[in-house]
C-alpha positions in Angstrom: 0.0 0.0 0.0 2.8 2.4 0.7 3.7 2.8 -3.0 0.1 3.8 -3.7 0.1 6.5 -1.0 3.5 7.9 -2.2 2.1 8.0 -5.8 -1.0 9.7 -4.5 0.7 12.5 -2.7 3.3 13.1 -5.5 0.8 12.7 -8.2 -1.7 15.3 -6.9 1.1 17.7 -6.0 2.4 17.5 -9.6 -1.1 18.0 -11.0 -1.5 21.1 -8.9 1.9 22.4 -10.2 0.7 22.2 -13.8 -2.5 24.0 -13.1 -3.2 27.5 -11.9 -6.2 29.0 -10.0 -7.5 30.4 -13.3 -7.7 27.0 -14.9 -10.9 25.2 -14.6 -9.5 21.9 -15.9 -6.5 20.5 -14.1 -5.8 17.8 -16.6 -2.1 17.7 -17.3 -1.5 19.2 -20.8 1.6 16.9 -21.1 -0.5 13.8 -21.1 -0.5 12.2 -24.6 -3.4 12.4 -26.9 -4.9 9.0 -27.7 -4.6 8.0 -31.4 -6.7 5.4 -33.0 -4.9 2.3 -34.3 -6.1 -0.3 -36.8 -7.1 -3.9 -36.1 -8.9 -3.4 -32.9 -12.2 -5.3 -32.4 -13.8 -7.8 -30.1 -15.4 -7.9 -26.7 -14.3 -6.4 -23.4 -15.9 -6.9 -19.9 -15.4 -5.2 -16.6 -16.5 -6.5 -13.3 -15.8 -4.7 -10.0 -16.0 -1.5 -8.1 -19.2 0.5 -7.8 -17.2 3.6 -7.2 -15.5 3.1 -10.6 -18.7 2.0 -12.3 -19.6 5.3 -13.9 -15.9 6.1 -14.9 -15.7 2.6 -16.6 -18.9 3.4 -18.4 -17.7 6.8 -19.6 -14.3 5.3 -20.6 -16.2 2.6 -22.6 -18.2 5.3 -24.4 -15.0 7.2 -25.3 -13.3 4.0 -26.4 -16.3 3.2 -28.6 -15.9 6.6 -30.2 -12.6 5.3 -31.5 -13.7 1.7 -32.0 -17.4 1.5 -32.7 -17.2 -2.3 -33.3 -15.9 -3.1 -29.8 -18.6 -4.4 -27.5 -18.1 -3.5 -23.8 -20.0 -4.9 -20.8 -19.7 -3.3 -17.4 -20.9 -4.6 -14.0 -20.2 -2.6 -10.8 -21.4 -4.7 -7.8 -18.3 -4.0 -5.6 -14.5 -4.3 -5.5 -14.7 -7.8 -4.0 -16.2 -9.1 -7.2 -13.2 -8.0 -9.3 -10.5 -10.5 -8.2 -12.5 -13.8 -8.9 -13.7 -12.3 -12.2 -10.2 -11.7 -13.6 -8.9 -14.8 -12.0 -11.5 -17.0 -13.7 -11.4 -15.0 -16.9 -15.0 -13.8 -16.8 -13.8 -10.2 -17.1 -10.9 -8.4 -18.9 -10.8 -5.6 -16.3 -11.3 -5.7 -12.5 -11.8 -2.1 -11.2 -11.2 -1.7 -7.5 -11.3 1.1 -5.0 -8.8 -0.7 -2.8 -5.6 -2.7 -3.5 -6.0 -6.5 -3.8 -5.5 -8.5 -0.7 -2.7 -10.9 -0.5 -5.1 -13.8 -0.5 -6.7 -12.5 -3.7 -3.3 -12.1 -5.4 -2.3 -15.7 -4.3 -5.6 -17.1 -5.8 -4.8 -15.5 -9.1 -1.2 -16.7 -9.1 -2.4 -20.3 -8.4 -4.4 -20.2 -11.6 -2.1 -18.3 -13.9 1.4 -18.6 -12.4 2.0 -14.9 -12.1 0.4 -12.0 -10.2 -2.3 -9.7 -11.6 -1.2 -6.4 -13.0 -2.4 -3.3 -11.1 -3.1 -0.1 -13.0 -3.6 3.2 -11.2 -6.3 5.2 -13.1 -7.4 8.1 -11.0 -7.3 9.7 -7.5 -10.4 9.7 -5.3 -11.3 11.1 -1.9 -13.8 9.2 0.2 -16.2 11.9 1.6 -18.3 11.9 4.7 -21.7 13.3 3.7 -24.4 14.9 5.7 -27.7 16.3 4.7 -27.5 19.6 3.0 -29.4 21.3 5.9 -27.0 20.0 8.6 -24.9 22.8 9.9 -21.9 20.7 11.1 -18.6 21.9 9.6 -16.1 19.1 10.3 -15.2 16.0 12.2 -12.0 14.3 13.4 -11.2 10.7 12.6 -11.7 9.7 16.2 -15.2 11.4 16.2 -16.1 9.7 12.9 -15.0 6.4 14.4 -17.1 7.0 17.5 -20.2 7.7 15.3 -19.8 4.7 13.0 -17.9 2.1 15.0 -18.8 -0.1 17.9 -15.1 -0.5 18.9 -13.7 3.1 18.9 -10.1 2.0 18.1 -9.2 5.5 17.0 -9.2 6.6 20.6 -12.4 8.7 21.2 -13.2 8.4 24.9 -17.0 7.9 24.5 -19.6 6.6 22.0 -21.2 9.3 20.0 -24.9 8.9 19.5 -26.3 12.4 19.2 -25.4 15.4 17.1 -25.0 17.5 20.2 -21.9 15.6 21.1 -20.3 17.0 18.0 -21.1 20.6 19.0 -24.5 21.2 17.4 -27.1 23.0 19.5 -30.8 23.8 19.5 -33.0 21.3 17.7 -30.0 19.4 16.6 -28.6 18.7 20.1 -30.7 15.6 20.8 -31.0 14.3 17.3 -29.5 10.8 16.8 -27.8 9.6 13.7 -29.1 7.6 10.7 -25.9 5.8 9.6 -25.4 4.8 5.9 -22.6 2.6 4.8 -21.5 0.6 1.7 -21.7 -3.2 2.1 -18.8 -5.5 2.8 -18.1 -6.4 -0.8 -17.2 -2.8 -1.4 -13.7 -1.5 -1.6 -14.9 1.8 -0.1 -16.3 -0.1 2.8 -12.9 -1.7 3.4 -11.0 1.5 3.0 -13.2 3.4 5.3 -13.1 0.7 7.9 -9.3 0.6 7.8 -8.7 4.4 7.9 -11.7 6.0 9.5 -12.5 3.2 12.0 -8.8 2.2 12.6 -9.7 -1.3 11.6 -12.6 -1.6 14.0 -16.1 -2.8 13.5 -19.2 -1.0 12.3 -22.1 -0.5 14.7 -25.0 -3.0 14.1 -27.4 -0.1 13.5 -25.6 0.7 10.2 -27.8 0.8 7.1 -25.6 -1.1 4.5 -26.3 0.0 0.9 -25.5 -1.8 -2.3 -24.1 1.2 -4.0 -22.6 4.7 -3.4 -25.6 6.4 -5.0 -27.9 4.6 -2.4 -25.7 6.0 0.4 -26.0 9.5 -0.9 -29.7 9.1 -1.5 -30.2 7.9 2.0 -28.4 10.9 3.5 -30.4 13.2 1.2 -33.7 11.9 2.4 -32.8 11.8 6.1 -32.2 15.1 8.0 -30.2 13.1 10.6 -28.3 11.1 7.9 -24.6 10.6 7.7 -22.8 8.3 5.3 -19.6 7.9 3.2 -18.7 7.3 -0.5 -16.4 8.5 -3.2 -16.5 12.2 -3.7 -17.7 11.7 -7.3 -21.1 10.8 -6.0 -21.8 14.2 -4.3 -25.2 15.7 -5.2 -27.0 18.9 -4.3 -28.8 17.1 -1.5 -25.7 16.4 0.6 -22.6 18.2 1.9 -19.1 16.7 2.1 -17.8 17.8 5.4 -14.2 18.8 6.2 -12.2 16.1 8.0 -9.0 16.1 10.2 -6.9 13.7 12.1 -7.5 15.8 15.2 -10.3 17.9 16.5 -10.0 21.6 15.5 -7.9 20.8 12.4 -10.3 20.0 9.6 -9.5 19.9 5.9 -11.9 20.2 3.0 -12.0 17.3 0.5 -10.2 19.0 -2.3 -7.1 18.3 -4.6 -4.8 20.5 -2.6 -5.5 18.9 0.7 -5.2 15.4 -0.9 -1.8 16.5 -2.2 -0.4 17.6 1.2 -1.8 14.5 2.9 -3.9 16.8 5.2 -7.2 15.2 4.0 -7.0 11.8 5.6 -9.4 9.8 3.2 -7.6 10.1 -0.1 -6.8 7.0 -2.2 -5.8 5.8 -5.7 -8.4 4.0 -7.8 -7.2 0.9 -9.6 -8.0 -1.4 -12.4 -6.6 -4.9 -12.4 -5.8 -6.8 -15.6 -4.3 -10.2 -16.6 -1.1 -9.4 -18.3 1.3 -12.2 -19.1 4.9 -11.2 -18.0 6.4 -12.3 -21.4 3.5 -11.4 -23.7 2.1 -8.3 -22.0 -1.4 -7.0 -22.5 -3.5 -8.3 -25.4 -4.1 -5.6 -28.1 -7.6 -4.8 -27.1 -6.8 -4.4 -23.3 -3.6 -2.5 -24.2 -5.5 0.1 -26.2 -8.2 0.6 -23.6 -5.5 1.1 -20.8 -3.6 3.4 -23.1 -6.8 5.5 -23.7 -7.6 5.6 -20.0 -4.1 7.0 -19.2 -4.3 9.5 -22.0 -5.4 13.1 -22.0 -8.9 12.2 -23.2 -9.1 9.4 -20.5 -8.0 11.7 -17.7 -10.3 14.5 -18.8 -13.2 12.0 -18.1 -11.7 11.5 -14.7 -11.9 15.2 -14.0 -15.5 15.5 -15.5 -16.7 12.6 -13.3 -15.5 14.5 -10.1 -12.2 12.7 -9.4 -8.6 13.9 -9.6 -6.8 13.1 -12.8 -3.3 11.6 -12.8 -0.5 14.0 -13.8 1.7 13.0 -16.8 4.8 11.9 -14.8 2.7 9.4 -12.7 0.8 8.2 -15.8 4.1 7.7 -17.6 5.4 5.6 -14.8 2.2 3.5 -14.8 2.4 2.9 -18.5 6.0 1.8 -18.2 5.4 -0.5 -15.3 2.3 -2.1 -17.0 4.1 -2.4 -20.3 1.5 -0.3 -22.3 2.7 -0.2 -25.9 
């Protein structure tokens, strides 16, 4: 995981360096343009992350603009569905909002004799959402843990069950929480549990949802609602609150705070593929990955609400993956 965190901080910092406050589009102009090649046809399938579901769909639409005869199927039930799909060959791509676990990598190696290939494709921030009418401004990681977790491993001294314990007054003081979470197959669930709950357990009162959009919808419809998902799922009905590691030091979920590491819930989004160490990616997969890491592909990342990779990081990924 450490190499992902290092790439995250260095990557977002580089992206900010190539953009200015006047630029609305932070996509690195040094990213290569994707150029259509001949002889590309066939079928592609993607099974995995709900967080990446919309991105994969938008990339598929862009890829079809270059190759109208390529048929692409996308399923986004959760990151946990990606490893068995690419291990068993039922999908070409396994998008994940977390890194593969060692057991998942071992299962792939037992079948294929080599590990799966990890491709960083975008930078995301997991946001904690409250209803748009909720006045709270920020929370610390220990406070978030005490709201969502039954174990409080992050060190908060007491269980938090009312908004008043977070400083809200008046009618808010005695309101309890309606907690929304992704389900256990989700990479976002695993990431949030690891970072925001310090590896602890969720409260039994949590409302598990099958997708990130369902989490956001639940918070939208509940004045007491609080939930988490990728920042790209933000709507007008919710607010993404500032978060800090300690009380009184809260940081908004934006690219600058992800770059400095001040925002604690930043992560890299990944797509796993089966790439033979001697033969590399098959032509169809190679061109799709090349397009994703191009200027056009990263512009889609930006339009979908995530942080695009800067050219130096995308170059390193292409070289490591062996994209031709």
